[in-house]
C-alpha positions as CSV (number, residue, x, y, z in Angstrom):
1,X,45.6,16.8,-1.6
2,X,42.7,15.8,0.7
3,X,40.1,16.7,-1.9
4,X,41.8,14.5,-4.5
5,X,42.0,11.5,-2.1
6,X,38.3,11.9,-1.3
7,X,37.4,12.3,-4.9
8,X,39.4,9.1,-5.8
9,X,37.7,7.2,-3.0
10,X,34.3,8.3,-4.2
11,X,35.1,7.3,-7.8
12,X,36.3,3.9,-6.6
13,X,33.2,3.4,-4.5
14,X,31.0,4.4,-7.5
15,X,32.8,2.0,-9.8
16,X,32.6,-0.8,-7.3
17,X,28.9,-0.1,-6.8
18,X,28.1,0.0,-10.5
19,X,30.0,-3.2,-11.1
20,X,28.2,-5.0,-8.2
21,X,24.8,-3.8,-9.6
22,X,25.6,-5.1,-13.0
23,X,26.8,-8.5,-11.7
24,X,23.7,-9.0,-9.5
25,X,21.3,-8.5,-12.4
26,X,23.4,-10.1,-15.1
27,X,21.9,-13.5,-14.7
28,X,18.5,-12.5,-13.5
29,X,17.1,-13.1,-10.1
30,X,15.2,-16.1,-8.9
31,X,12.3,-14.2,-7.2
32,X,8.6,-14.9,-7.2
33,X,6.2,-12.5,-9.0
34,X,3.2,-10.9,-7.4
35,X,-0.3,-11.0,-8.9
36,X,-3.6,-9.9,-7.3
37,X,-7.2,-10.0,-8.5
38,X,-9.0,-6.8,-7.5
39,X,-12.2,-8.7,-6.6
40,X,-10.2,-10.7,-4.0
41,X,-7.9,-8.0,-2.8
42,X,-7.8,-7.2,0.9
43,X,-8.5,-3.5,0.6
44,X,-8.0,-1.3,3.7
45,X,-9.4,2.1,4.4
46,X,-7.3,4.9,2.8
47,X,-9.1,8.1,3.8
48,X,-9.0,11.2,1.8
49,X,-8.2,14.1,4.1
50,X,-11.5,15.9,4.9
51,X,-10.0,19.3,3.9
52,X,-9.4,17.9,0.4
53,X,-13.1,16.9,-0.1
54,X,-14.9,19.4,-2.4
55,X,-18.3,17.6,-2.6
56,X,-19.8,14.3,-1.8
57,X,-18.5,11.8,0.6
58,X,-15.8,9.9,-1.2
59,X,-14.6,6.8,0.6
60,X,-11.2,5.4,-0.5
61,X,-9.6,2.1,0.0
62,X,-6.2,0.7,-1.1
63,X,-4.1,-2.4,-1.0
64,X,-0.4,-2.7,-1.8
65,X,0.2,-5.3,-4.5
66,X,4.0,-5.1,-4.5
67,X,7.1,-3.0,-4.0
68,X,10.5,-3.0,-5.6
69,X,13.5,-4.5,-3.7
70,X,15.0,-1.0,-3.1
71,X,11.6,0.3,-2.0
72,X,11.8,3.0,-4.6
73,X,8.5,2.0,-6.2
74,X,5.2,0.4,-5.1
75,X,2.2,-0.9,-6.9
76,X,-1.3,-0.3,-5.4
77,X,-4.9,-1.0,-6.2
78,X,-7.0,2.0,-5.2
79,X,-10.7,2.5,-5.3
80,X,-13.0,5.3,-4.3
81,X,-16.7,6.0,-4.3
82,X,-18.3,9.0,-6.0
83,X,-17.2,12.5,-5.0
84,X,-15.0,15.4,-5.9
85,X,-11.7,16.0,-4.0
86,X,-8.4,17.8,-4.4
87,X,-5.3,15.7,-4.6
88,X,-1.6,16.5,-4.3
89,X,0.8,13.8,-5.5
90,X,3.5,13.0,-3.0
91,X,5.3,10.7,-5.6
92,X,5.4,10.2,-9.3
93,X,2.3,8.1,-10.1
94,X,1.4,6.1,-13.2
95,X,-2.2,4.9,-13.2
96,X,-4.3,2.6,-15.2
97,X,-8.0,2.9,-14.9
98,X,-9.4,-0.6,-14.3
99,X,-13.1,0.3,-13.8
100,X,-15.1,3.5,-13.9
101,X,-14.1,7.0,-15.0
102,X,-12.7,10.2,-13.5
103,X,-12.4,13.8,-14.6
104,X,-9.0,15.2,-13.5
105,X,-8.4,19.0,-13.6
106,X,-4.8,20.2,-13.3
107,X,-3.9,23.3,-11.4
108,X,-3.6,25.2,-14.8
109,X,-7.2,24.3,-15.7
110,X,-6.3,21.4,-18.1
111,X,-9.1,18.8,-17.8
112,X,-8.6,15.1,-18.6
113,X,-11.3,12.4,-18.9
114,X,-9.9,9.1,-17.9
115,X,-12.0,5.9,-18.4
116,X,-11.4,2.1,-18.2
117,X,-8.2,1.2,-20.0
118,X,-6.7,4.7,-19.9
119,X,-3.2,5.2,-18.6
120,X,-1.9,8.5,-17.1
121,X,1.2,9.9,-15.4
122,X,0.9,12.4,-12.6
123,X,4.3,13.9,-11.5
124,X,5.3,14.4,-7.9
125,X,3.9,17.7,-6.7
126,X,1.0,17.9,-9.2
127,X,-2.1,19.4,-7.7
128,X,-5.4,18.4,-9.2
129,X,-9.2,18.1,-8.6
130,X,-10.6,14.7,-9.1
131,X,-14.3,14.3,-10.0
132,X,-15.5,10.7,-9.7
133,X,-19.1,10.2,-10.9
134,X,-19.3,6.5,-9.8
135,X,-16.9,4.1,-8.1
136,X,-13.4,4.2,-9.6
137,X,-10.8,1.4,-9.5
138,X,-7.3,2.1,-10.6
139,X,-3.9,0.5,-10.5
140,X,-1.2,2.9,-9.4
141,X,2.6,2.6,-9.6
142,X,4.2,5.1,-7.2
143,X,7.8,6.0,-7.9
144,X,9.4,7.6,-4.8
145,X,12.1,10.1,-5.4
146,X,15.2,10.2,-3.2
147,X,18.3,12.3,-3.8
148,X,20.5,10.6,-6.3
149,X,23.5,11.2,-4.1
150,X,21.9,9.0,-1.5
151,X,19.9,6.6,-3.6
152,X,22.7,5.1,-5.8
153,X,25.3,4.5,-3.0
154,X,22.6,2.9,-0.8
155,X,21.5,0.6,-3.7
156,X,25.1,-0.3,-4.4
157,X,25.9,-1.0,-0.7
158,X,22.9,-3.4,-0.6
159,X,24.1,-5.1,-3.8
160,X,27.7,-5.4,-2.6
161,X,26.4,-7.0,0.6
162,X,24.3,-9.4,-1.4
163,X,27.3,-10.4,-3.5
164,X,29.4,-11.0,-0.4
165,X,26.8,-12.9,1.6
166,X,25.1,-14.7,-1.2
């Protein structure tokens, strides 16, 4: 009996959350957009861990351009000077190379040559070696994963609160 009551409550909460989510985005949102020119971006140091550096002295800098309302994704500009380093992706990452080139070697030995204009996806947990011959500038979209059993209800609660207060 208790399990069926809990299941019914969870189903009702899920339905209410899904309805609230649909209503919030039905008419769009009056929010400002974000834009940033790399030349004028306020880059901050974003050091590569010394133990990851294979050769050279790569110096990295980054600036957050924007983030989604639920903080599940962020957009960054990231630049690094010449060098070779290992990298482990903590989030899903979609990059666009804005300037320069990089040779990325996956853990299985697959090698990719990315240059200006190229787009790539690196899944969370991917381990690679990056070889940057000259300065590299990229745009990166990071998608942070959270357990779906936590993510959806939290998003729905935010949206229900927005409907009630707004």
